[in-house]
KETOR-746761 format. One record per atom (N, C-alpha, C): x, y, z. Coordinates in steps of 0.2 Angstrom, whole numbers, plus 5000, padded with zeros to 4 digits. Atoms other than C-alpha are relative to their C-alpha. Example, Ala and Ser with C-alpha at 12.3 -4.5 7.8 and 13.67 -1.06 7.14 Angstrom:
! residues 2
500449945000;506249785039;500450065000;499649944999;506849955036;499650055003;
//
This chain:
! residues 729
499949974996;568751965969;499750045005;500149994991;568352005987;499850055002;499849954999;567752155992;499850005006;500350024992;567552146013;499650075000;500649945000;566152266011;499249984999;500450025001;564252236014;499950054995;500149985007;564252355998;500349974992;499650045006;565152235987;499449984995;500350035007;563752155977;499650084996;500249945003;562852325973;500650044996;499549995003;564452405970;500349954992;499950035005;564852265957;499549994994;500750005003;563152275950;500450074993;499849925000;563852455947;500349994994;499550005005;565252405938;499949954994;500350045005;564452275928;499750044993;500449975006;563052395920;500750054994;499649955002;564752515916;500449954995;499650045003;565552385907;499649984994;500450035004;564052325897;499850054997;500249925001;563652535893;501050024996;499250005001;565552525887;500150075001;500049944998;565652675900;500649995005;499550034996;566852705913;500050065005;500249994994;566652765931;500550035005;499549964994;567452885946;499849975007;500350014994;567252805963;500650055005;499749964993;567852925976;500049985007;499950044994;568452855993;500250065003;499849964995;568552976008;500049985006;499750014994;569452956024;500749995002;499050014998;571052906032;500349974993;499350025005;572552856023;499849935000;499950085000;572452696028;499149944998;500650034999;570652656026;500049994991;500049955006;570552746008;500549964995;499650055004;572052626003;499849925001;500050054998;571552486011;499349974994;500749975004;569752506001;500449984992;499850005008;570652525983;500449935000;499550055002;572052385984;499349915001;500750085002;570052245989;500050034993;500249965006;569552345975;500349974992;499450015005;571052305964;499849904997;499850075000;571152115968;500549984996;499450035002;572252035957;500250014993;499949965007;572152145942;500550075002;499649935002;573452275936;499750085002;500449954996;573352435947;500550064996;499549925001;574152635940;499850025008;500049944994;574452715956;500350045000;499749935003;574752885956;500050035006;499849964993;575452975970;499949995008;499950044996;575452945988;500349965003;499750055000;575952795995;499749944999;500350055003;575352645985;500349935005;499850044996;575552475996;500649974995;499650025003;576752365993;499949924995;500350045001;576052245984;500249994991;499850025005;576252125968;499350044994;500349995003;575252195952;499950085002;500249925002;575152395958;500950014996;499549985005;576252505947;500150085004;500049974998;576852645956;500250084995;499649955003;576952825947;499950065003;499949944997;577452995952;499550054998;500549975005;576053135946;500450044996;499649955007;577453235937;500049964995;499850055007;577753065926;499450014997;500850025003;575753085920;500249974994;500249995007;576053125904;500649964995;499750055003;577252995900;499749924998;500650055003;575652875899;499650024996;500449995004;574752975888;500249944995;499950045005;574252845874;499949935002;500050064997;574252705886;499149995003;500650034998;572652595894;500049995006;500250024992;572252555911;499349975001;500550024997;570952455918;499750045006;500349984995;570952515936;500750095001;499849954999;571752705940;499950015006;500149984993;572052735959;500550065002;499649975001;572452915961;500050035006;499949994993;573052955979;500050075001;499849924997;572853125984;500050035007;499749994994;573253106003;500750044997;499349934998;574953216010;500649974999;499750044997;575853076013;500850044999;499549995003;577453146000;499650094999;500149935002;576653315999;499850014992;500249985005;575953295981;499450024999;500649984999;574153315986;499649984992;500350015008;572953325970;500350044993;499649965007;573953375953;499350024994;500750005005;572353425941;500449994995;499650035008;573853405926;500149924998;499850075000;574053225932;499449954999;500750025002;572153195934;499750004995;500549995006;571653255918;500349944993;499750055003;573153155909;499849935002;500150065000;572752995916;499349985000;500850015001;570853005917;499949974992;500050015006;571052985898;500249915000;499650075000;572152805901;499549965001;500350044997;570652725910;499449984992;500450045004;569752605896;499449995001;500850024998;567852575894;500149935004;500150054994;567252465909;500550035004;499550004996;568752525920;499650075004;500249934992;568652645937;500650054997;499249984997;569752785941;499850015006;500150004993;569852785961;500250065001;499349944997;570252955970;499849955008;500150004990;570552935987;500550055005;499949954997;570653075998;499750005008;500049984993;570453146016;499350014999;500650014999;568753126024;499750095001;500549934999;568353326026;500450054995;500049975005;569153376009;500050054999;499849935003;569753556005;499850045006;500149944995;569253616021;500750015006;499249974996;571053636028;500550014991;499849995007;572453706017;500649934998;499450085003;573253536009;500950034997;499549995004;574953516004;500150014995;500049975009;574553545987;500450065001;499949915001;574553735989;500550025001;499349964998;576353745997;500349994995;499350045008;577153665980;499950094998;500149935003;576453855974;500250045005;499849924996;577153965987;500850005002;499349994997;578654035992;500349975007;500250054994;579353926006;500150035008;499849974994;579454066017;499450015003;500649994997;577454076018;499749945004;500450054996;576553996032;499449964998;500650055003;575553846028;499250025001;500849964998;574053916038;499850074998;500149935004;573954076027;499749974993;500050045005;573753956012;499149995000;500950004999;571853966006;499849924996;500250075004;570753786004;499550014993;500449995002;569653865991;500049944994;500150035005;570153755977;499749944999;500650065002;569753595983;499549985003;500850024999;568353635991;499450024997;500450005005;567653665977;500049934993;500050075004;568153505968;499549965002;500150034996;567453425985;499350004999;500649974998;565853525983;499749974991;500450015008;565453475962;500249915002;500050075000;566053295966;499449975003;500550044995;564653265982;499450024996;500749985004;563353345970;499949984994;499950015006;563653275956;499649925000;500450075001;562453135950;500449934996;499550065006;563853025937;500549995006;499450004995;565053015954;499749965008;500150054996;565152855964;500450035008;499749984994;565552895984;500049945005;500250034992;565952806001;500450045004;499749964995;566552896014;500049975006;500150044997;567152806028;499550045006;500549984994;565952776044;499450004996;500649985002;564552806032;499749914997;500650075002;563152636030;499950004991;500450005004;562752676013;500750024995;499649995007;563752665995;499650044995;500549975005;562952805984;500449994993;499750025007;563152735967;499750054994;500249985004;562652825952;499449984993;500450055005;561252765937;500750014993;499450015003;562252715924;499549984991;500749985005;561252765908;500449954992;500050055008;561152645890;500550054997;499549985007;562652695878;499650004994;500549985005;561952785863;500749984995;499450015004;563152695851;500050024993;500049955007;563652775834;499749934994;500050065004;562752685820;500349994994;499750015005;563752715806;500849965002;499450035002;565352605804;500349984996;499549995004;566752595798;500049974994;499750045006;567152525780;500849975000;499450015000;568852545783;500449965006;499750064993;569652385795;500550005004;499749974995;570852485801;499950055006;500149954995;569952615809;499349975004;500250004996;568852605822;499250035003;500649965002;567452725819;500050054993;500049985005;566652805804;500450085000;499649935000;567552975810;500549994999;499350025000;569252905812;500049974993;499850015007;569052815792;500150084996;500049965004;568652975787;500650055000;499449985000;570153055795;500550004995;499550055004;571252925786;500050034995;500250005007;570452945769;500050104999;499849955003;570653145770;500850035000;499349994999;572453135778;500349974994;499850065006;572853005763;499950064993;500249965007;572253155749;500450075004;499849924997;573353315756;500250004992;499749965006;573653435742;500350065001;499549944998;574853565739;499650085002;500049914996;574553735749;499349975002;500649984996;572753655756;500049955005;499850024992;573153635774;499549945005;500550044997;572053495783;499950035009;500150004993;571453535801;499849975002;500450084994;570853385813;500250025006;500049974993;570253435829;499549935003;500550074997;569353305841;500249995009;500049994990;569153305862;500349924998;499250064998;570453155869;499449944998;500450065001;569852985865;499749994994;500150015007;569452995847;500449984995;499550035005;570852905840;500350074996;499549915003;571753095832;500649964999;499250015001;573553035834;499949914996;499750065005;573152845828;499650004993;500250015006;572252895813;500650064997;499549995005;573852995806;500549955002;499750095001;574652815811;499949994992;500450065004;573552745799;500250044993;499749965006;573852885786;500650004999;499350025001;575652875789;500249954996;499550075002;575952695786;499650004992;500250015008;574752705768;500450054997;499749975003;575752855763;500649994997;499350045002;577252765765;500249944994;500150065004;576552625757;499950024991;500449985005;575852725742;500950034995;499349995003;577752775739;500450065003;499649924998;578252935750;500649965004;499650024998;579952945755;500150005007;499949994993;579953025771;499550045003;500549984997;578653095783;500150055005;499549984995;579153225798;499250025004;500549984993;577853235814;500350055005;499649964994;578053355828;499750025003;500349974995;577353395842;500250035006;499549964995;577653485858;500449965006;499750044996;578353325867;499949914996;500250085006;578553145856;499649975005;500450054998;577553065869;499149994997;500549975003;576153155860;499849954995;500150055006;576353045846;500149955002;500050094998;576552875854;499649974997;500650025002;574852825847;500050014993;499949985007;575452885828;500649925000;499450034999;577152765832;499749925001;500850084998;575752605839;499950004995;500550015006;574852615823;500649974995;499450005006;576552615810;500149925002;499650064998;577152475820;499549944998;500450044999;575752375820;499649984991;500149985006;575352415802;500449984995;499350025004;576952405795;500549945002;499750024993;577552255806;500950014996;499250015004;579352225793;500350065001;499949954998;579552395799;500550015005;499649994993;580852455813;500150075005;500049954996;580752585825;500650015005;499549984997;582252675832;500050075005;500149934997;581952805845;499550034998;500849985005;580552925836;500150024993;500150015007;580852865818;500049945001;500250075002;580252725810;499950004992;499750005009;580952655794;499749954998;500350055002;580152545783;500249964993;499650045007;580852435767;499349974995;500750025006;579552435752;500449924999;499650045006;579652285740;500549994999;499350005006;580952335730;500550025002;499649994996;581952385745;500350065000;499849934995;581952565747;499750015006;500249994993;581852625763;499650074999;500349954999;580552755769;499950015008;499649994994;580552845785;499350065002;500449994997;579252915797;500350035008;499549974995;580353055809;499750045003;500249934995;579953165825;500550035000;499549955000;580653315824;499650055006;500449934996;580553445839;499650044999;500449925003;579553625837;500950045000;499349954998;581453715842;500449954992;499750035007;582353585829;499850014993;500250005010;581053585814;500250084997;500149935000;581153775816;500850024996;499250015002;583053775816;500249994992;499950055004;583153665802;499650014993;500449975002;581653755793;500249994990;499749985007;582753795776;500249924997;500050065002;583053615773;499749965000;500350064999;581853505778;499350014996;500749995002;580353595769;500150024992;499950045005;580053615753;499649984994;500450015005;579353565736;500149905004;500150055001;578753365740;499949985009;500050014993;579053385759;499250025003;500950024999;577353325769;500450015011;499950024993;577353385790;499249985002;500550014996;575953325802;500350025006;500049984992;575853415818;499549985002;500350014992;575153345835;499850065003;500049954993;574453435847;500050104999;499949965002;574553575839;499750085002;500349954998;573553705848;500650015008;499549994992;575053685863;500550044995;499349985003;576353765850;499750104996;500249935002;576053955847;499750024990;500449985009;575254035830;500550024995;499549995004;577054105825;500449934996;499750065001;577753945825;499749964991;500350025007;576453875814;499950024993;500149955008;576354005801;500750004997;499349995002;578054005799;500249904996;500150095003;577853785796;499650024992;500449995008;576353835784;500450024995;499949985007;577253935774;500649944996;499550025000;578753825773;499849904998;500150095001;577753625768;499750024997;500549995006;576853625753;499449965004;500750034996;575853475762;500149995008;499849994992;575553505781;499249995002;500750014993;574153445796;500050045005;500149974993;573653535809;499849955005;500350044997;573053405822;499950035006;500049994992;572453445840;499350005004;500450004995;571453435856;499350044998;500249924999;569853545856;500150025008;500150034994;569653495874;500749985004;499550034998;571353475884;500650025003;499649964993;572853495897;500550024997;499349975006;574153515881;499650064997;500149955004;573053665873;499350005000;500849985002;571453735868;499950014993;500050005006;571053685851;499450054998;500249945003;569753835852;500350054999;499549985001;570953925856;500550034994;499650025006;572053875842;499550044993;500449995005;570653875831;499850074999;500149935000;570254075834;500650054997;499349955000;572254145835;500349974992;499650045004;572554015818;499750044995;500249995008;571054055805;500250064997;500049935001;571754215801;500749994994;499450015002;573354155796;500349964994;500350065004;572653995787;499750034993;500449985005;571454105778;500650054994;499749945003;572954225772;500549964997;499550035001;574154095768;499949954995;500250045002;573153945763;499150005000;500749964999;571254015758;499649944999;500150065002;570953835753;499949945006;500050064994;571153745769;499349955002;500650064998;569853605777;500249995007;499950034992;569553565793;499349935001;500450054999;568853405799;500049995007;500150034994;568253365817;499849935001;499950074996;568253185826;499650025006;500450004996;566653175836;499949935004;500350064996;566453005841;500649975003;499650054995;567452905855;500249964998;499650065000;568652775852;500149955003;499750044995;569152705866;499249985007;500750034995;567252705876;499650054997;500649995003;565452745872;499850085002;500049954998;564852935870;499550005004;500149984992;564253015886;500249965005;499850064994;565352935895;500150045006;500249984995;565252985913;500750015004;499549994997;567152985918;500250074996;499949945004;567353115903;499750075004;500549985001;566153215905;500450045008;499649974994;566753245924;500650024999;499449954999;568453265921;500050084999;499949945003;568053405909;499650075005;500249954996;566953485921;500350035009;499649974995;568053465937;500750064999;499349975002;569553525929;499850074993;500449965004;568453645917;500450014993;499750025006;569153575901;499750034994;500449995004;567653625893;499750065000;500149944998;567653795898;500150054995;499949965007;567153925883;499850065000;500449924997;566754095880;499150004996;500750005002;564954125875;500050094995;500149945002;564354265862;499750065004;500349954997;564054445866;499350004998;500850005004;562254485866;500050084997;500049935004;562854685860;500650024998;499249975003;564154785852;500450035007;499749964992;565654845865;499950055001;500049935000;565655025869;500649995006;499750004995;567255065877;500050055004;500349954995;566455215886;499749965007;500550034993;565255095898;500349955000;499850044997;566554985900;500150025009;499849994994;567154955919;500249945003;499650055000;568354875928;500049995009;500050034990;568654775948;500449964999;499450054998;569554665955;499449945004;500450054996;568754495961;500249975003;499850054995;568654405975;500149954999;499850085000;569454225976;499749975002;500350074997;568354145987;499450034999;500550015003;566754225980;500049964992;499950055007;567354145963;500149945001;500050085000;567553985970;499549994999;500550034997;565953975976;499450014992;500549985004;564954045958;500449974993;499750035007;565553915945;499750024993;500249975006;564554005931;500550054997;499549954999;565654135934;500849994998;499550035000;567254035936;500249984993;499750035006;567053945920;500050074994;500249955003;566654105910;500750045000;499449984998;568354165917;500549964997;499350025001;569554035914;499749974991;500350035006;568554015896;500450054995;499949945005;569054175890;501149995001;499250015001;570954115897;500349944993;499450065004;571253955886;499850044994;500149985006;570454035872;500650044997;499249955000;571954175874;500649994999;499150024999;573354075876;499949924999;499950095003;574153905869;500249955004;499650034995;574753835886;499650015005;500650014994;573253855898;500049925000;500050104998;573253695909;499449975004;500449984993;572153655924;500250015006;499449984993;573553675936;499850094998;500149925001;573053865929;499450025004;500549974997;571453855938;499950005007;499749994992;572253815955;500450065000;499449944999;573453945954;499650064999;500349914999;572054085950;499449995007;500450004994;571054015967;500349995004;499750014997;572453985976;500750035003;499449984997;574154045975;500050075001;499649964996;574954165986;500150074995;499749965004;574854335980;499850034992;500049985010;573954335963;499350035001;500649975001;572454445959;499750014994;500449985007;571154465945;499650035001;500549935001;570554615939;499649984991;500449995005;569154615926;499750034997;500249945003;568354725911;499349984999;500849995000;566454735910;499650044997;500349955003;565054795901;499449995003;500750034997;563254775911;500049925001;499750064994;563954645920;500349934995;499850075004;564654515906;500650025001;499550005000;566254475906;500450024993;499649985007;567654555892;500550005001;499350034999;569254525898;500150015008;499950014994;570254475912;500750005001;499450015000;571954495918;500249975007;500050034992;572754375933;500950025002;499149954996;574254485942;500249945005;499750034995;575554415953;500350025004;499649985000;576454505965;500849985001;499250025001;578554485965;500250055004;499549974995;580054555975;499750025007;499949974996;580354675989;500349965005;499450034993;581754585998;500150035004;499749964994;582754676010;500749994996;499249985005;584554716003;500449954999;499450055000;585554576009;499849944996;500250055003;584354456002;500150004993;500049985006;584354545986;500749984997;499450015002;586154545986;500249934998;499650065003;586354355986;499649974992;500250005009;584954345972;500450014995;499649985005;585954445963;500649974998;499650035002;587354335965;499949944997;500150095001;586454175961;500049965003;500150064994;586354105978;499449985001;500749994999;584554135979;499650004995;500550005005;583154085967;499149975005;500750004997;581654125977;499349964995;500350005004;580254035970;499250044999;500649945000;578654145961;500250054999;500049924999;579654295958;500449994995;499750005007;580054285940;500550064998;499749935001;580554455936;500450045004;499149974996;581754525950;500349965001;499450045002;582554375951;500349984994;499750025008;582954345934;500550074996;499649965001;583354525931;500450035004;499549984994;584354545947;500649964997;499350055003;585554405939;500150024994;499649985006;585554435922;500250074995;499949935001;585454625922;500550035003;499549994995;586554625935;499850075006;500349954997;585354765944;499949975006;500450014995;585154725962;499450035002;500849964997;583654845965;499649974997;500750045005;582554735953;499949965005;500350054998;582554605967;499550065008;500249944994;582154765981;499350034999;500649985001;580754845974;499549964998;500450025001;579054795973;499849984994;500149995007;578354725957;499249955001;500750035000;576654665950;500149974992;499950055007;576754525935;499450004997;500650015002;575354525923;500349924997;500050055003;575354325921;499649974992;500550015004;573954315908;499450075000;500449965002;573054435899;499649984997;500450025002;571354405891;499450044996;500749975001;569754475881;499849974996;500750045005;568354415872;500349984994;500049985006;568654355855;499850044995;500549965003;567254455850;500150084999;500049944998;567854625857;500950034998;499349974999;569754635852;500150064996;500049935005;570554765843;499750075001;500449934999;569454895851;500350045007;499549964993;570754975867;499849955006;500050054992;570054835881;500649985001;499350014999;571654775882;500450045006;499749964996;572454935885;499550035005;500349984992;571054985897;500149965005;500050064994;571254825907;500850025002;499349974997;573054875910;500350085002;499949914996;572855075913;499649955005;500350004992;571555005927;500349935005;499750044995;572854865935;500750055002;499549965000;574254985932;499850055008;500449954996;573055135942;500049965009;500250054994;572654975956;500950005004;499550024998;574454935957;500550055003;499649975000;575355115959;499750035007;500249984993;574055145975;500149945005;500050044995;574555005984;500650004999;499349994998;576355055984;500549964994;499650065007;576954925968;500550054998;499649965001;578455005961;500049994990;499949995009;578454945942;499249924999;500650055004;577054815931;500449974994;499350045004;578054695923;499649954997;500350065003;577554535911;500449984998;499750065005;578354395902;499649964996;500450045005;577854325886;500349984995;499450045006;578454215870;500050074996;499649945001;579254365862;499649994990;500250005007;578154405843;499750054999;500049925002;578054575833;499450025003;500749974998;576154605834;500250005011;500250004993;576154565854;500550045003;499649954998;577654685857;499950045001;500349935001;576754815850;499650035003;500749994997;575254785859;500450025008;499749964992;576354815877;500550054999;499749945004;577454945868;499450055002;500549944997;575755045867;499550015007;500449994995;575154995884;500850065005;499549964997;576755105891;500749965003;499550054996;577954945894;500550014998;499349995005;579854955888;500349925000;499550105000;580854755884;500750025005;499350014994;582254725897;500249935000;499550054999;582654565896;499749954994;500150055002;582554435882;500449935001;499750064997;582654245886;500549984994;499750035003;584154175878;500149954995;500250095005;583654015872;499349994999;500650045003;582053955864;499849955003;500650044997;580753865872;500249934996;499950045005;580953665867;499450014998;500850025004;579053655867;499750054995;500549945003;578653825858;500650044994;499449965003;580353885848;499950065001;500249914998;579854075855;500650015006;499549984993;581154175867;499350055004;500349974995;580254235881;500250085000;499949925000;580254435882;499850035007;500249984993;580054515900;500150104997;500049924999;579454705900;499650025004;500249964997;579054825910;499750085000;500249915002;578154995916;500150015005;499749984995;578855095928;499250065004;500649984996;577355175944;500250045005;499649954996;578455275954;500650014999;499249975003;579955385956;500449935000;499650044997;580855235964;500049944990;500150065006;580255125948;500350024993;499649985005;580755245936;500649984998;499250004998;582555245943;500349934996;499950095001;582655045941;499750004992;500150025007;581755035924;500550044997;499549975006;583055165914;500649965003;499350064998;584555055925;499849964996;500050085001;583754895918;500150004991;500049995008;583554985899;500850034998;499449995002;585355035899;500449945000;499850065002;585754865904;500149974994;500350035009;584854805888;500550014996;499849985004;585554915879;500649994997;499450004997;587254905883;500449904996;499850105005;587054685877;499650014997;500450065004;586054675866;500149994992;499750015007;587054715850;500549944999;499750075001;588154585856;499749915002;500350064999;586854465861;499650004993;500250045008;586154455841;500349974999;499650005005;587754435836;500149915004;499750034997;587954295848;499449925004;500850044995;586454195861;499650034997;500550005005;585254275850;499950014993;499949985006;585854255833;499549954995;500650055004;584454105830;499350055000;500649975001;583154235835;499450014997;500549975005;581754275824;500250074997;499649935001;582454425815;499350065000;500749954997;580554505814;500150025008;500049984992;580654495834;500750055001;499249944999;582554565832;500050065000;499949935003;582054705822;499650045004;500549974995;580454735834;500450035007;499850004997;581654725847;500250075000;499449955000;583054825842;499550085001;500549945000;581554975838;499750045005;500150004993;580954975856;500650035004;499550004996;582554985863;500550054998;499549955002;583855085854;499750085001;500149944999;584055265854;500250014994;499749985009;584055345836;500650055000;499550004999;585655345831;500150114995;499949945004;586555525824;499949984994;500350005008;586255575806;500649984997;499150025004;587755505794;500350084998;499849935003;588955665789;500149984993;500149985008;589155705772;500749944997;499450034998;591055605775;499649904999;500350055000;589855445779;499749974993;500450025004;588655455765;500549984995;499750015007;589855455751;500349915001;499950075001;590555305757;499649945000;500850025003;588755245758;499949974994;500450005007;588455275742;500549964996;499750045005;589955185734;499949935003;500250074998;589355005743;499150024995;500750005001;587355065737;500150014991;500049995006;587855125720;500649974996;499450065003;589455025715;500149955004;500150104999;590254865719;500750015006;499350004994;591454935737;499549925004;500350064994;591354785749;499650045003;500349994993;590154755763;500350015006;499650014993;591254745778;500150075003;499749934998;591854925779;499350034999;500649974997;590154995780;499449975002;500550034996;589254875790;499750035004;500249954994;589255005804;499650054997;500649935002;588555135794;499249994996;500650034998;587255025790;499349975004;500250004993;586854975806;499250065001;500349954998;586355125810;499550044995;500749975004;585155205795;499349935000;500550074999;584355005797;499550045006;500349964995;583955085815;499650064999;500549955001;583355245809;499349964997;500750035004;582155145798;499649985005;500450054998;581655005810;499650065006;500449954995;581155165824;499450054995;500649985005;580155245808;499549964999;500650025003;579255115804;499749955007;500350014992;578855065823;499550065000;500249915000;578155255823;499450004995;500549995005;577055215806;499449954998;500450035001;575455125806;499849984996;500350005006;575255145788;500649924995;499750045003;576755045783;499949904999;500350085004;576554855772;500649955006;499750064998;577054685778;500649994996;499350015007;578154685761;500550035004;499549944997;579254835772;500249945005;499650044993;579254715787;500549955001;499850075004;579854565778;500750025000;499749995002;581054675772;500750035005;499949974996;581654755787;500349955005;499850084997;581754585796;500649964996;499550055002;582954515784;500650034998;499349924996;584254685786;500049995005;499950004992;584154655803;500449925001;499550055000;584654465800;500650005001;499449985004;586054515788;500450045003;500049984997;586454655800;500349995006;500050034993;586454625816;499949945004;500250074999;586254435817;500549964998;499650025004;587554405806;499849924998;500450075006;586454285794;500549994994;499549985006;587554255778;499550024994;500549985006;586954305760;499949944998;500350055004;586454115757;499250015003;500749994993;585154145773;499650054993;500549955005;584554295763;499849994995;500350015004;584454215748;499549964999;500750035000;583354085752;499350035004;500549984993;582254185763;499650044994;500449985007;581854285744;500149984994;500050035009;582154175731;500450024996;499549985007;583654245723;500549954999;499550045004;584854155714;500950005003;499450014999;586454125724;500250075005;499649964997;587654255735;500250074996;499849955003;587954385721;499450035000;500649964998;586154415721;499650045004;500049974993;585854425738;500350095001;499449964998;587354535739;499450084999;500549965003;586254645724;499450035004;500849994996;584554635735;500350055005;499849984994;585654705751;500250074997;499749935005;586554845740;499350054998;500549945002;584754915734;499750015004;500449974993;583854895750;500250045005;499649964997;585154985757;500050084999;500149935003;585155125745;499350045001;500849974997;583255145747;500050015006;499949944994;583455195765;500550044999;499649944997;584755295764;499750064996;500949955003;583355405751;499849995005;500950014996;581955385759;500149955007;500050064997;582055265775;499449995000;500750015000;580555165778;499550035005;
//
């Protein structure tokens, strides 16, 4: 290959040393779009190039890819990836795409980053995608790109070449420290992978395996190798789930390589054993898995969960209960979700339901050598390895202070930024590199933190929404306009039918996180109170939030004074959870609007639970009813007589169902107010909610409690209803 540059010989020597070290490199080309693209094309020569973003040359050997399609390449490998961050098509620098595609560069390969010469010194077009279309471009901050440029400029791992400069800055390539232990398993590439496959082949009932790894460690391939061997050992069916099918593509690739007589059709792999028996590995999406849990789980069933950190602990817990043999595999640092946050949130559930669970972490890279410079650079630029540090002393609630962070200052204090982002990563299951960009540049975003002696204990990320003129608010309520970035006012105006929701000013808590060593001590409540006070002082009418509905979270927000306003009507495909919008009034106008929105929900909720929300988790439905419903009138003497005929006699269910709903509402409200009630009480109330409010069948009730058929379920319903009538929970 011929690079028309006086620097070509040093450049090729650098690339040769990378190849010998089994490492990968990043070359930053900055200048005009024409110059950077020309140099990238010359560097590529005749090799195949994956060109992401911008306007790739119309030459053979170049495969163009939009940044939004980056995740479709997970599991693939490339010798050369060009990441074009010029703004020809408004794409700019997409951090999620960068994080995904950096992992596809194979050992000895290069990632070329093409940027303007003075990157980060102006408001680049990628910020515009975060804003309302009416926001003037000149109001947008360049601080995110300025941070990236600063880190790249000072990193000893980056090769840099700027248009007009005579010198090409090349980093020193360290000798790779190759792992000494080679696997005895010929299907595996590292000793780590071989050990993971061994553990996967020895799954035991009620002893889940948690498998964690950084990217490039062969985690998904290990699942595929183990799946092939389990089929060969006689297992008829293995179920696999993940946030998206692309995440388990390496699993299916290994299946096809190891069992060549098998056949893949879509997201299922079938293999005929020598005796003619068909064996199957089948991918099923999280929402479909949850819907079919009764039929798919049970004795003999095995479930492999990949990228578990990107899924909520609530779903993982339900699967843990349903499948006797289950594996939770996840990436420790990644754009799909944080394995460290997963471990913190899910360990309690594992200890409770499967105390003999096992953990194995894969640390040896498969596709490149340890200390790979591109892996280290990607983690540094995108804060993929941001973590929380142990607290130096016990937290004293009386000694904490709150303050709003200045985002300009934050962008220049890397250590503080990483501490803050580390809190968010460990507290949320879907934190991505793009969230870091939102923190720094999205219009209307503010950061409130809580500290003790300058040690960061928690953070709330907020966004200002609403405040539209009446004419535009009417068009929003009619569904004719959907302003970008105004989740709460836009959704509530449309779905609750209250135009004023779009007219009032809102502050939405997008994320809230507290240090894991300081949870359950009142810090979250104190932080929300500080956010509310500041918002009230700034003339905001309502403080709101939207989150995946889960009883514990719902109770947290209720304790902070927030009321439910709208549940999402469909579960998210990637999580299986329904979103829930909540709010707290800060002004007189906010109180009036909040009351109207609550009335709208009360009017709709009964019908929603029977139709659109019939599939909502009954525990969530029970908590929602307790928080929304007004305490019903006590039963009259005649009504008690009718109810006694059902609970103590053999009277049918249908005539007393309205009465049962009323006594259940009373019990749910009392339960919500009593902190001493047990988990068994919660489970029973959730089951009653499923039958009486969501139309769940007696067969469903029987399966929930291990009862022998419909008659036994009806007897259970009579007994529990009688207990509520005599002494509600």
